[in-house]
PyMOL Python script that loads the backbone (N, CA, C, O; Angstrom):
from pymol import cmd

cmd.read_pdbstr("""\
ATOM      1  N   MET A   1      12.549 -16.047   9.447  1.00  0.00           N
ATOM      2  CA  MET A   1      11.214 -16.616   9.332  1.00  0.00           C
ATOM      3  C   MET A   1      10.165 -15.503   9.238  1.00  0.00           C
ATOM      4  O   MET A   1       9.196 -15.611   8.487  1.00  0.00           O
ATOM      5  N   LYS A   2      10.377 -14.415  10.024  1.00  0.00           N
ATOM      6  CA  LYS A   2       9.415 -13.303   9.979  1.00  0.00           C
ATOM      7  C   LYS A   2       9.389 -12.663   8.594  1.00  0.00           C
ATOM      8  O   LYS A   2       8.331 -12.294   8.084  1.00  0.00           O
ATOM      9  N   TYR A   3      10.575 -12.538   7.998  1.00  0.00           N
ATOM     10  CA  TYR A   3      10.641 -11.915   6.678  1.00  0.00           C
ATOM     11  C   TYR A   3       9.954 -12.766   5.624  1.00  0.00           C
ATOM     12  O   TYR A   3       9.305 -12.239   4.721  1.00  0.00           O
ATOM     13  N   LEU A   4      10.094 -14.071   5.738  1.00  0.00           N
ATOM     14  CA  LEU A   4       9.449 -14.975   4.791  1.00  0.00           C
ATOM     15  C   LEU A   4       7.930 -14.863   4.873  1.00  0.00           C
ATOM     16  O   LEU A   4       7.249 -14.851   3.848  1.00  0.00           O
ATOM     17  N   ILE A   5       7.405 -14.782   6.080  1.00  0.00           N
ATOM     18  CA  ILE A   5       5.958 -14.636   6.266  1.00  0.00           C
ATOM     19  C   ILE A   5       5.487 -13.297   5.708  1.00  0.00           C
ATOM     20  O   ILE A   5       4.458 -13.227   5.035  1.00  0.00           O
ATOM     21  N   ALA A   6       6.236 -12.239   5.987  1.00  0.00           N
ATOM     22  CA  ALA A   6       5.854 -10.903   5.494  1.00  0.00           C
ATOM     23  C   ALA A   6       5.884 -10.846   3.974  1.00  0.00           C
ATOM     24  O   ALA A   6       4.967 -10.308   3.355  1.00  0.00           O
ATOM     25  N   ILE A   7       6.928 -11.394   3.373  1.00  0.00           N
ATOM     26  CA  ILE A   7       7.035 -11.384   1.910  1.00  0.00           C
ATOM     27  C   ILE A   7       5.921 -12.213   1.288  1.00  0.00           C
ATOM     28  O   ILE A   7       5.328 -11.810   0.287  1.00  0.00           O
ATOM     29  N   THR A   8       5.636 -13.365   1.875  1.00  0.00           N
ATOM     30  CA  THR A   8       4.554 -14.215   1.367  1.00  0.00           C
ATOM     31  C   THR A   8       3.214 -13.495   1.445  1.00  0.00           C
ATOM     32  O   THR A   8       2.415 -13.561   0.511  1.00  0.00           O
ATOM     33  N   LEU A   9       2.966 -12.807   2.561  1.00  0.00           N
ATOM     34  CA  LEU A   9       1.718 -12.074   2.724  1.00  0.00           C
ATOM     35  C   LEU A   9       1.583 -10.961   1.687  1.00  0.00           C
ATOM     36  O   LEU A   9       0.516 -10.786   1.098  1.00  0.00           O
ATOM     37  N   VAL A  10       2.654 -10.213   1.464  1.00  0.00           N
ATOM     38  CA  VAL A  10       2.620  -9.128   0.478  1.00  0.00           C
ATOM     39  C   VAL A  10       2.374  -9.690  -0.921  1.00  0.00           C
ATOM     40  O   VAL A  10       1.548  -9.159  -1.664  1.00  0.00           O
ATOM     41  N   LEU A  11       3.076 -10.748  -1.283  1.00  0.00           N
ATOM     42  CA  LEU A  11       2.880 -11.350  -2.602  1.00  0.00           C
ATOM     43  C   LEU A  11       1.465 -11.888  -2.773  1.00  0.00           C
ATOM     44  O   LEU A  11       0.867 -11.754  -3.840  1.00  0.00           O
ATOM     45  N   LEU A  12       0.944 -12.487  -1.733  1.00  0.00           N
ATOM     46  CA  LEU A  12      -0.424 -13.000  -1.796  1.00  0.00           C
ATOM     47  C   LEU A  12      -1.426 -11.865  -1.999  1.00  0.00           C
ATOM     48  O   LEU A  12      -2.362 -11.992  -2.788  1.00  0.00           O
ATOM     49  N   LEU A  13      -1.228 -10.766  -1.293  1.00  0.00           N
ATOM     50  CA  LEU A  13      -2.134  -9.624  -1.446  1.00  0.00           C
ATOM     51  C   LEU A  13      -2.019  -8.986  -2.824  1.00  0.00           C
ATOM     52  O   LEU A  13      -3.007  -8.478  -3.355  1.00  0.00           O
ATOM     53  N   LEU A  14      -0.819  -9.006  -3.411  1.00  0.00           N
ATOM     54  CA  LEU A  14      -0.655  -8.459  -4.758  1.00  0.00           C
ATOM     55  C   LEU A  14      -1.277  -9.365  -5.820  1.00  0.00           C
ATOM     56  O   LEU A  14      -1.828  -8.888  -6.813  1.00  0.00           O
ATOM     57  N   ILE A  15      -1.181 -10.665  -5.599  1.00  0.00           N
ATOM     58  CA  ILE A  15      -1.726 -11.609  -6.580  1.00  0.00           C
ATOM     59  C   ILE A  15      -3.249 -11.635  -6.526  1.00  0.00           C
ATOM     60  O   ILE A  15      -3.909 -11.631  -7.565  1.00  0.00           O
ATOM     61  N   VAL A  16      -3.804 -11.661  -5.325  1.00  0.00           N
ATOM     62  CA  VAL A  16      -5.255 -11.743  -5.148  1.00  0.00           C
ATOM     63  C   VAL A  16      -5.789 -10.320  -5.052  1.00  0.00           C
ATOM     64  O   VAL A  16      -5.763  -9.706  -3.985  1.00  0.00           O
ATOM     65  N   SER A  17      -6.261  -9.817  -6.148  1.00  0.00           N
ATOM     66  CA  SER A  17      -6.838  -8.472  -6.132  1.00  0.00           C
ATOM     67  C   SER A  17      -8.297  -8.556  -6.572  1.00  0.00           C
ATOM     68  O   SER A  17      -8.670  -9.373  -7.414  1.00  0.00           O
ATOM     69  N   PHE A  18      -9.077  -7.716  -5.998  1.00  0.00           N
ATOM     70  CA  PHE A  18     -10.499  -7.695  -6.302  1.00  0.00           C
ATOM     71  C   PHE A  18     -10.816  -6.467  -7.145  1.00  0.00           C
ATOM     72  O   PHE A  18     -10.201  -5.413  -6.981  1.00  0.00           O
ATOM     73  N   ASP A  19     -11.770  -6.612  -8.037  1.00  0.00           N
ATOM     74  CA  ASP A  19     -12.201  -5.490  -8.862  1.00  0.00           C
ATOM     75  C   ASP A  19     -13.152  -4.645  -8.026  1.00  0.00           C
ATOM     76  O   ASP A  19     -14.302  -5.027  -7.809  1.00  0.00           O
ATOM     77  N   LEU A  20     -12.676  -3.505  -7.561  1.00  0.00           N
ATOM     78  CA  LEU A  20     -13.467  -2.644  -6.691  1.00  0.00           C
ATOM     79  C   LEU A  20     -14.028  -1.468  -7.478  1.00  0.00           C
ATOM     80  O   LEU A  20     -13.422  -1.019  -8.451  1.00  0.00           O
ATOM     81  N   ALA A  21     -15.159  -0.983  -7.065  1.00  0.00           N
ATOM     82  CA  ALA A  21     -15.778   0.188  -7.677  1.00  0.00           C
ATOM     83  C   ALA A  21     -15.795   1.303  -6.637  1.00  0.00           C
ATOM     84  O   ALA A  21     -16.671   1.340  -5.773  1.00  0.00           O
ATOM     85  N   ALA A  22     -14.831   2.203  -6.722  1.00  0.00           N
ATOM     86  CA  ALA A  22     -14.719   3.278  -5.745  1.00  0.00           C
ATOM     87  C   ALA A  22     -14.942   4.611  -6.473  1.00  0.00           C
ATOM     88  O   ALA A  22     -14.009   5.194  -7.025  1.00  0.00           O
ATOM     89  N   GLN A  23     -16.184   5.076  -6.463  1.00  0.00           N
ATOM     90  CA  GLN A  23     -16.509   6.304  -7.176  1.00  0.00           C
ATOM     91  C   GLN A  23     -17.552   7.100  -6.404  1.00  0.00           C
ATOM     92  O   GLN A  23     -18.359   6.554  -5.652  1.00  0.00           O
ATOM     93  N   CYS A  24     -17.505   8.401  -6.615  1.00  0.00           N
ATOM     94  CA  CYS A  24     -18.573   9.243  -6.089  1.00  0.00           C
ATOM     95  C   CYS A  24     -19.798   9.077  -7.004  1.00  0.00           C
ATOM     96  O   CYS A  24     -19.652   8.585  -8.123  1.00  0.00           O
ATOM     97  N   PRO A  25     -20.995   9.473  -6.559  1.00  0.00           N
ATOM     98  CA  PRO A  25     -22.199   9.274  -7.384  1.00  0.00           C
ATOM     99  C   PRO A  25     -22.133   9.969  -8.753  1.00  0.00           C
ATOM    100  O   PRO A  25     -22.570   9.404  -9.756  1.00  0.00           O
ATOM    101  N   MET A  26     -21.597  11.172  -8.793  1.00  0.00           N
ATOM    102  CA  MET A  26     -21.531  11.886 -10.078  1.00  0.00           C
ATOM    103  C   MET A  26     -20.569  11.192 -11.041  1.00  0.00           C
ATOM    104  O   MET A  26     -20.854  11.063 -12.232  1.00  0.00           O
ATOM    105  N   CYS A  27     -19.436  10.752 -10.517  1.00  0.00           N
ATOM    106  CA  CYS A  27     -18.475  10.049 -11.368  1.00  0.00           C
ATOM    107  C   CYS A  27     -19.053   8.727 -11.847  1.00  0.00           C
ATOM    108  O   CYS A  27     -18.835   8.318 -12.988  1.00  0.00           O
ATOM    109  N   LYS A  28     -19.795   8.063 -10.962  1.00  0.00           N
ATOM    110  CA  LYS A  28     -20.392   6.781 -11.318  1.00  0.00           C
ATOM    111  C   LYS A  28     -21.392   6.944 -12.464  1.00  0.00           C
ATOM    112  O   LYS A  28     -21.405   6.140 -13.397  1.00  0.00           O
ATOM    113  N   ILE A  29     -22.222   7.974 -12.397  1.00  0.00           N
ATOM    114  CA  ILE A  29     -23.208   8.216 -13.458  1.00  0.00           C
ATOM    115  C   ILE A  29     -22.509   8.505 -14.780  1.00  0.00           C
ATOM    116  O   ILE A  29     -22.901   7.986 -15.825  1.00  0.00           O
ATOM    117  N   ALA A  30     -21.470   9.339 -14.726  1.00  0.00           N
ATOM    118  CA  ALA A  30     -20.743   9.674 -15.956  1.00  0.00           C
ATOM    119  C   ALA A  30     -20.053   8.442 -16.533  1.00  0.00           C
ATOM    120  O   ALA A  30     -20.066   8.237 -17.746  1.00  0.00           O
ATOM    121  N   ALA A  31     -19.453   7.627 -15.677  1.00  0.00           N
ATOM    122  CA  ALA A  31     -18.756   6.432 -16.150  1.00  0.00           C
ATOM    123  C   ALA A  31     -19.739   5.412 -16.715  1.00  0.00           C
ATOM    124  O   ALA A  31     -19.459   4.789 -17.739  1.00  0.00           O
ATOM    125  N   GLU A  32     -20.894   5.234 -16.057  1.00  0.00           N
ATOM    126  CA  GLU A  32     -21.891   4.269 -16.547  1.00  0.00           C
ATOM    127  C   GLU A  32     -22.438   4.686 -17.905  1.00  0.00           C
ATOM    128  O   GLU A  32     -22.629   3.847 -18.785  1.00  0.00           O
ATOM    129  N   SER A  33     -22.691   5.976 -18.074  1.00  0.00           N
ATOM    130  CA  SER A  33     -23.206   6.422 -19.373  1.00  0.00           C
ATOM    131  C   SER A  33     -22.145   6.253 -20.455  1.00  0.00           C
ATOM    132  O   SER A  33     -22.468   5.946 -21.602  1.00  0.00           O
ATOM    133  N   ASN A  34     -20.894   6.452 -20.096  1.00  0.00           N
ATOM    134  CA  ASN A  34     -19.814   6.267 -21.059  1.00  0.00           C
ATOM    135  C   ASN A  34     -19.692   4.797 -21.436  1.00  0.00           C
ATOM    136  O   ASN A  34     -19.504   4.471 -22.608  1.00  0.00           O
ATOM    137  N   LEU A  35     -19.799   3.902 -20.446  1.00  0.00           N
ATOM    138  CA  LEU A  35     -19.688   2.468 -20.726  1.00  0.00           C
ATOM    139  C   LEU A  35     -20.863   1.978 -21.569  1.00  0.00           C
ATOM    140  O   LEU A  35     -20.689   1.107 -22.422  1.00  0.00           O
ATOM    141  N   GLU A  36     -22.062   2.529 -21.339  1.00  0.00           N
ATOM    142  CA  GLU A  36     -23.227   2.138 -22.128  1.00  0.00           C
ATOM    143  C   GLU A  36     -23.062   2.521 -23.586  1.00  0.00           C
ATOM    144  O   GLU A  36     -23.600   1.856 -24.471  1.00  0.00           O
ATOM    145  N   ASN A  37     -22.317   3.597 -23.841  1.00  0.00           N
ATOM    146  CA  ASN A  37     -22.092   4.051 -25.211  1.00  0.00           C
ATOM    147  C   ASN A  37     -20.843   3.427 -25.829  1.00  0.00           C
ATOM    148  O   ASN A  37     -20.422   3.836 -26.911  1.00  0.00           O
ATOM    149  N   GLY A  38     -20.244   2.438 -25.154  1.00  0.00           N
ATOM    150  CA  GLY A  38     -19.095   1.737 -25.723  1.00  0.00           C
ATOM    151  C   GLY A  38     -17.748   2.299 -25.321  1.00  0.00           C
ATOM    152  O   GLY A  38     -16.728   1.849 -25.843  1.00  0.00           O
ATOM    153  N   GLY A  39     -17.698   3.255 -24.424  1.00  0.00           N
ATOM    154  CA  GLY A  39     -16.431   3.841 -23.994  1.00  0.00           C
ATOM    155  C   GLY A  39     -15.766   3.021 -22.905  1.00  0.00           C
ATOM    156  O   GLY A  39     -16.356   2.091 -22.355  1.00  0.00           O
ATOM    157  N   THR A  40     -14.526   3.381 -22.605  1.00  0.00           N
ATOM    158  CA  THR A  40     -13.771   2.680 -21.555  1.00  0.00           C
ATOM    159  C   THR A  40     -13.306   3.642 -20.454  1.00  0.00           C
ATOM    160  O   THR A  40     -12.397   3.316 -19.691  1.00  0.00           O
ATOM    161  N   ALA A  41     -13.913   4.798 -20.373  1.00  0.00           N
ATOM    162  CA  ALA A  41     -13.485   5.791 -19.384  1.00  0.00           C
ATOM    163  C   ALA A  41     -13.758   5.329 -17.961  1.00  0.00           C
ATOM    164  O   ALA A  41     -13.025   5.701 -17.045  1.00  0.00           O
ATOM    165  N   GLY A  42     -14.785   4.536 -17.760  1.00  0.00           N
ATOM    166  CA  GLY A  42     -15.125   4.064 -16.417  1.00  0.00           C
ATOM    167  C   GLY A  42     -14.040   3.191 -15.805  1.00  0.00           C
ATOM    168  O   GLY A  42     -13.744   3.310 -14.616  1.00  0.00           O
ATOM    169  N   LYS A  43     -13.448   2.321 -16.604  1.00  0.00           N
ATOM    170  CA  LYS A  43     -12.383   1.455 -16.100  1.00  0.00           C
ATOM    171  C   LYS A  43     -11.155   2.273 -15.725  1.00  0.00           C
ATOM    172  O   LYS A  43     -10.519   2.016 -14.703  1.00  0.00           O
ATOM    173  N   GLY A  44     -10.828   3.242 -16.542  1.00  0.00           N
ATOM    174  CA  GLY A  44      -9.693   4.114 -16.243  1.00  0.00           C
ATOM    175  C   GLY A  44      -9.943   4.956 -15.002  1.00  0.00           C
ATOM    176  O   GLY A  44      -9.030   5.189 -14.210  1.00  0.00           O
ATOM    177  N   LEU A  45     -11.167   5.408 -14.834  1.00  0.00           N
ATOM    178  CA  LEU A  45     -11.530   6.204 -13.660  1.00  0.00           C
ATOM    179  C   LEU A  45     -11.406   5.366 -12.393  1.00  0.00           C
ATOM    180  O   LEU A  45     -10.878   5.843 -11.388  1.00  0.00           O
ATOM    181  N   ASN A  46     -11.882   4.131 -12.426  1.00  0.00           N
ATOM    182  CA  ASN A  46     -11.743   3.232 -11.278  1.00  0.00           C
ATOM    183  C   ASN A  46     -10.279   2.990 -10.935  1.00  0.00           C
ATOM    184  O   ASN A  46      -9.894   3.049  -9.767  1.00  0.00           O
ATOM    185  N   ASN A  47      -9.471   2.719 -11.943  1.00  0.00           N
ATOM    186  CA  ASN A  47      -8.042   2.472 -11.699  1.00  0.00           C
ATOM    187  C   ASN A  47      -7.358   3.700 -11.117  1.00  0.00           C
ATOM    188  O   ASN A  47      -6.515   3.572 -10.229  1.00  0.00           O
ATOM    189  N   GLY A  48      -7.702   4.873 -11.595  1.00  0.00           N
ATOM    190  CA  GLY A  48      -7.109   6.105 -11.076  1.00  0.00           C
ATOM    191  C   GLY A  48      -7.478   6.349  -9.620  1.00  0.00           C
ATOM    192  O   GLY A  48      -6.636   6.762  -8.821  1.00  0.00           O
ATOM    193  N   ILE A  49      -8.728   6.096  -9.279  1.00  0.00           N
ATOM    194  CA  ILE A  49      -9.176   6.287  -7.903  1.00  0.00           C
ATOM    195  C   ILE A  49      -8.469   5.302  -6.977  1.00  0.00           C
ATOM    196  O   ILE A  49      -8.022   5.689  -5.897  1.00  0.00           O
ATOM    197  N   LEU A  50      -8.362   4.053  -7.375  1.00  0.00           N
ATOM    198  CA  LEU A  50      -7.686   3.057  -6.551  1.00  0.00           C
ATOM    199  C   LEU A  50      -6.197   3.367  -6.404  1.00  0.00           C
ATOM    200  O   LEU A  50      -5.616   3.136  -5.343  1.00  0.00           O
ATOM    201  N   TYR A  51      -5.585   3.885  -7.456  1.00  0.00           N
ATOM    202  CA  TYR A  51      -4.172   4.286  -7.391  1.00  0.00           C
ATOM    203  C   TYR A  51      -3.984   5.405  -6.374  1.00  0.00           C
ATOM    204  O   TYR A  51      -3.073   5.349  -5.548  1.00  0.00           O
ATOM    205  N   MET A  52      -4.838   6.415  -6.429  1.00  0.00           N
ATOM    206  CA  MET A  52      -4.728   7.530  -5.475  1.00  0.00           C
ATOM    207  C   MET A  52      -5.028   7.078  -4.052  1.00  0.00           C
ATOM    208  O   MET A  52      -4.461   7.615  -3.101  1.00  0.00           O
ATOM    209  N   LEU A  53      -5.906   6.105  -3.896  1.00  0.00           N
ATOM    210  CA  LEU A  53      -6.247   5.597  -2.578  1.00  0.00           C
ATOM    211  C   LEU A  53      -5.095   4.796  -1.974  1.00  0.00           C
ATOM    212  O   LEU A  53      -4.908   4.811  -0.757  1.00  0.00           O
ATOM    213  N   SER A  54      -4.333   4.109  -2.793  1.00  0.00           N
ATOM    214  CA  SER A  54      -3.255   3.259  -2.282  1.00  0.00           C
ATOM    215  C   SER A  54      -2.000   4.047  -1.907  1.00  0.00           C
ATOM    216  O   SER A  54      -1.222   3.586  -1.072  1.00  0.00           O
ATOM    217  N   LEU A  55      -1.788   5.198  -2.489  1.00  0.00           N
ATOM    218  CA  LEU A  55      -0.560   5.959  -2.254  1.00  0.00           C
ATOM    219  C   LEU A  55      -0.340   6.322  -0.783  1.00  0.00           C
ATOM    220  O   LEU A  55       0.779   6.145  -0.303  1.00  0.00           O
ATOM    221  N   PRO A  56      -1.330   6.817  -0.039  1.00  0.00           N
ATOM    222  CA  PRO A  56      -1.079   7.118   1.378  1.00  0.00           C
ATOM    223  C   PRO A  56      -0.672   5.883   2.187  1.00  0.00           C
ATOM    224  O   PRO A  56       0.160   5.983   3.089  1.00  0.00           O
ATOM    225  N   TYR A  57      -1.247   4.730   1.873  1.00  0.00           N
ATOM    226  CA  TYR A  57      -0.885   3.508   2.589  1.00  0.00           C
ATOM    227  C   TYR A  57       0.559   3.100   2.301  1.00  0.00           C
ATOM    228  O   TYR A  57       1.269   2.646   3.198  1.00  0.00           O
ATOM    229  N   VAL A  58       0.985   3.260   1.066  1.00  0.00           N
ATOM    230  CA  VAL A  58       2.362   2.940   0.710  1.00  0.00           C
ATOM    231  C   VAL A  58       3.318   3.886   1.438  1.00  0.00           C
ATOM    232  O   VAL A  58       4.337   3.445   1.968  1.00  0.00           O
ATOM    233  N   LEU A  59       3.001   5.171   1.467  1.00  0.00           N
ATOM    234  CA  LEU A  59       3.870   6.139   2.149  1.00  0.00           C
ATOM    235  C   LEU A  59       3.951   5.854   3.647  1.00  0.00           C
ATOM    236  O   LEU A  59       5.038   5.892   4.223  1.00  0.00           O
ATOM    237  N   ILE A  60       2.832   5.573   4.274  1.00  0.00           N
ATOM    238  CA  ILE A  60       2.838   5.264   5.707  1.00  0.00           C
ATOM    239  C   ILE A  60       3.625   3.977   5.961  1.00  0.00           C
ATOM    240  O   ILE A  60       4.361   3.888   6.944  1.00  0.00           O
ATOM    241  N   GLY A  61       3.480   2.997   5.100  1.00  0.00           N
ATOM    242  CA  GLY A  61       4.240   1.761   5.234  1.00  0.00           C
ATOM    243  C   GLY A  61       5.739   1.989   5.116  1.00  0.00           C
ATOM    244  O   GLY A  61       6.512   1.412   5.881  1.00  0.00           O
ATOM    245  N   LEU A  62       6.164   2.828   4.164  1.00  0.00           N
ATOM    246  CA  LEU A  62       7.585   3.134   4.011  1.00  0.00           C
ATOM    247  C   LEU A  62       8.132   3.879   5.227  1.00  0.00           C
ATOM    248  O   LEU A  62       9.228   3.580   5.701  1.00  0.00           O
ATOM    249  N   ILE A  63       7.376   4.838   5.726  1.00  0.00           N
ATOM    250  CA  ILE A  63       7.812   5.574   6.917  1.00  0.00           C
ATOM    251  C   ILE A  63       7.932   4.623   8.105  1.00  0.00           C
ATOM    252  O   ILE A  63       8.899   4.701   8.862  1.00  0.00           O
ATOM    253  N   GLY A  64       6.969   3.733   8.275  1.00  0.00           N
ATOM    254  CA  GLY A  64       7.024   2.758   9.358  1.00  0.00           C
ATOM    255  C   GLY A  64       8.214   1.819   9.226  1.00  0.00           C
ATOM    256  O   GLY A  64       8.851   1.487  10.226  1.00  0.00           O
ATOM    257  N   PHE A  65       8.523   1.389   8.010  1.00  0.00           N
ATOM    258  CA  PHE A  65       9.659   0.501   7.780  1.00  0.00           C
ATOM    259  C   PHE A  65      10.973   1.192   8.115  1.00  0.00           C
ATOM    260  O   PHE A  65      11.829   0.613   8.785  1.00  0.00           O
ATOM    261  N   VAL A  66      11.137   2.432   7.651  1.00  0.00           N
ATOM    262  CA  VAL A  66      12.360   3.188   7.946  1.00  0.00           C
ATOM    263  C   VAL A  66      12.488   3.415   9.443  1.00  0.00           C
ATOM    264  O   VAL A  66      13.577   3.276  10.000  1.00  0.00           O
ATOM    265  N   TRP A  67      11.389   3.762  10.100  1.00  0.00           N
ATOM    266  CA  TRP A  67      11.410   3.962  11.552  1.00  0.00           C
ATOM    267  C   TRP A  67      11.821   2.687  12.266  1.00  0.00           C
ATOM    268  O   TRP A  67      12.639   2.729  13.184  1.00  0.00           O
ATOM    269  N   TYR A  68      11.264   1.550  11.855  1.00  0.00           N
ATOM    270  CA  TYR A  68      11.571   0.263  12.477  1.00  0.00           C
ATOM    271  C   TYR A  68      13.057  -0.074  12.310  1.00  0.00           C
ATOM    272  O   TYR A  68      13.708  -0.496  13.266  1.00  0.00           O
ATOM    273  N   LYS A  69      13.589   0.107  11.111  1.00  0.00           N
ATOM    274  CA  LYS A  69      15.000  -0.193  10.863  1.00  0.00           C
ATOM    275  C   LYS A  69      15.902   0.713  11.696  1.00  0.00           C
ATOM    276  O   LYS A  69      16.879   0.236  12.273  1.00  0.00           O
ATOM    277  N   ASN A  70      15.598   2.002  11.770  1.00  0.00           N
ATOM    278  CA  ASN A  70      16.420   2.925  12.555  1.00  0.00           C
ATOM    279  C   ASN A  70      16.310   2.617  14.043  1.00  0.00           C
ATOM    280  O   ASN A  70      17.300   2.754  14.762  1.00  0.00           O
ATOM    281  N   ARG A  71      15.165   2.214  14.519  1.00  0.00           N
ATOM    282  CA  ARG A  71      14.988   1.874  15.927  1.00  0.00           C
ATOM    283  C   ARG A  71      15.846   0.674  16.304  1.00  0.00           C
ATOM    284  O   ARG A  71      16.439   0.644  17.382  1.00  0.00           O
ATOM    285  N   ASN A  72      15.912  -0.309  15.420  1.00  0.00           N
ATOM    286  CA  ASN A  72      16.750  -1.482  15.677  1.00  0.00           C
ATOM    287  C   ASN A  72      18.224  -1.102  15.738  1.00  0.00           C
ATOM    288  O   ASN A  72      18.959  -1.635  16.570  1.00  0.00           O
ATOM    289  N   LYS A  73      18.670  -0.193  14.875  1.00  0.00           N
ATOM    290  CA  LYS A  73      20.069   0.243  14.887  1.00  0.00           C
ATOM    291  C   LYS A  73      20.392   0.965  16.189  1.00  0.00           C
ATOM    292  O   LYS A  73      21.465   0.757  16.756  1.00  0.00           O
ATOM    293  N   VAL A  74      19.489   1.803  16.669  1.00  0.00           N
ATOM    294  CA  VAL A  74      19.708   2.529  17.911  1.00  0.00           C
ATOM    295  C   VAL A  74      19.796   1.553  19.080  1.00  0.00           C
ATOM    296  O   VAL A  74      20.662   1.696  19.942  1.00  0.00           O
ATOM    297  N   GLU A  75      18.906   0.561  19.114  1.00  0.00           N
ATOM    298  CA  GLU A  75      18.937  -0.435  20.191  1.00  0.00           C
ATOM    299  C   GLU A  75      20.223  -1.248  20.152  1.00  0.00           C
ATOM    300  O   GLU A  75      20.768  -1.573  21.207  1.00  0.00           O
ATOM    301  N   GLU A  76      20.720  -1.584  18.970  1.00  0.00           N
ATOM    302  CA  GLU A  76      21.979  -2.315  18.859  1.00  0.00           C
ATOM    303  C   GLU A  76      23.136  -1.474  19.379  1.00  0.00           C
ATOM    304  O   GLU A  76      24.015  -1.993  20.067  1.00  0.00           O
ATOM    305  N   ASN A  77      23.147  -0.184  19.062  1.00  0.00           N
ATOM    306  CA  ASN A  77      24.204   0.707  19.541  1.00  0.00           C
ATOM    307  C   ASN A  77      24.159   0.832  21.059  1.00  0.00           C
ATOM    308  O   ASN A  77      25.207   0.866  21.704  1.00  0.00           O
ATOM    309  N   ILE A  78      22.979   0.901  21.632  1.00  0.00           N
ATOM    310  CA  ILE A  78      22.838   0.990  23.098  1.00  0.00           C
ATOM    311  C   ILE A  78      23.362  -0.290  23.742  1.00  0.00           C
ATOM    312  O   ILE A  78      24.065  -0.234  24.751  1.00  0.00           O
ATOM    313  N   ASP A  79      23.022  -1.452  23.159  1.00  0.00           N
ATOM    314  CA  ASP A  79      23.493  -2.725  23.696  1.00  0.00           C
ATOM    315  C   ASP A  79      25.016  -2.832  23.622  1.00  0.00           C
ATOM    316  O   ASP A  79      25.645  -3.342  24.549  1.00  0.00           O
ATOM    317  N   GLU A  80      25.618  -2.353  22.518  1.00  0.00           N
ATOM    318  CA  GLU A  80      27.068  -2.376  22.382  1.00  0.00           C
ATOM    319  C   GLU A  80      27.732  -1.467  23.408  1.00  0.00           C
ATOM    320  O   GLU A  80      28.774  -1.816  23.962  1.00  0.00           O
ATOM    321  N   THR A  81      27.150  -0.324  23.660  1.00  0.00           N
ATOM    322  CA  THR A  81      27.699   0.612  24.637  1.00  0.00           C
ATOM    323  C   THR A  81      27.658   0.013  26.033  1.00  0.00           C
ATOM    324  O   THR A  81      28.609   0.168  26.799  1.00  0.00           O
ATOM    325  N   LYS A  82      26.568  -0.669  26.375  1.00  0.00           N
ATOM    326  CA  LYS A  82      26.449  -1.300  27.690  1.00  0.00           C
ATOM    327  C   LYS A  82      27.468  -2.420  27.828  1.00  0.00           C
ATOM    328  O   LYS A  82      28.051  -2.590  28.899  1.00  0.00           O
ATOM    329  N   THR A  83      27.695  -3.188  26.765  1.00  0.00           N
ATOM    330  CA  THR A  83      28.651  -4.294  26.785  1.00  0.00           C
ATOM    331  C   THR A  83      30.071  -3.768  26.984  1.00  0.00           C
ATOM    332  O   THR A  83      30.851  -4.352  27.736  1.00  0.00           O
ATOM    333  N   GLU A  84      30.405  -2.674  26.317  1.00  0.00           N
ATOM    334  CA  GLU A  84      31.730  -2.081  26.432  1.00  0.00           C
ATOM    335  C   GLU A  84      31.961  -1.505  27.823  1.00  0.00           C
ATOM    336  O   GLU A  84      33.088  -1.529  28.318  1.00  0.00           O
ATOM    337  N   ALA A  85      30.908  -0.984  28.466  1.00  0.00           N
ATOM    338  CA  ALA A  85      31.044  -0.405  29.786  1.00  0.00           C
ATOM    339  C   ALA A  85      31.334  -1.452  30.856  1.00  0.00           C
ATOM    340  O   ALA A  85      31.936  -1.158  31.888  1.00  0.00           O
ATOM    341  N   ILE A  86      30.897  -2.667  30.590  1.00  0.00           N
ATOM    342  CA  ILE A  86      31.102  -3.756  31.577  1.00  0.00           C
ATOM    343  C   ILE A  86      32.456  -4.287  31.391  1.00  0.00           C
ATOM    344  O   ILE A  86      32.861  -5.207  32.102  1.00  0.00           O
TER     345      ILE A  86
END
""", "prot")
cmd.dss("prot")
cmd.show_as("cartoon", "prot")
cmd.util.cbc("prot")
cmd.orient("prot")
């Protein structure tokens, strides 16, 4: 049941995405002037910034997942050892 809730939450967050504008002031000015002249560099710049922003969260999430899985294995081994000792 926990896995179903987690998977549903992740899918919901992937489906519902908001168009965010994450730029420094200089980048924003350059992108706005490019868009006014008919260019598409601003959209690419926004996507690149959001991609770089998401990478640390993905890495921390993967490390946490691996840690959680290994912790469960260690606890199972400890429980088996205690059962065998009795």
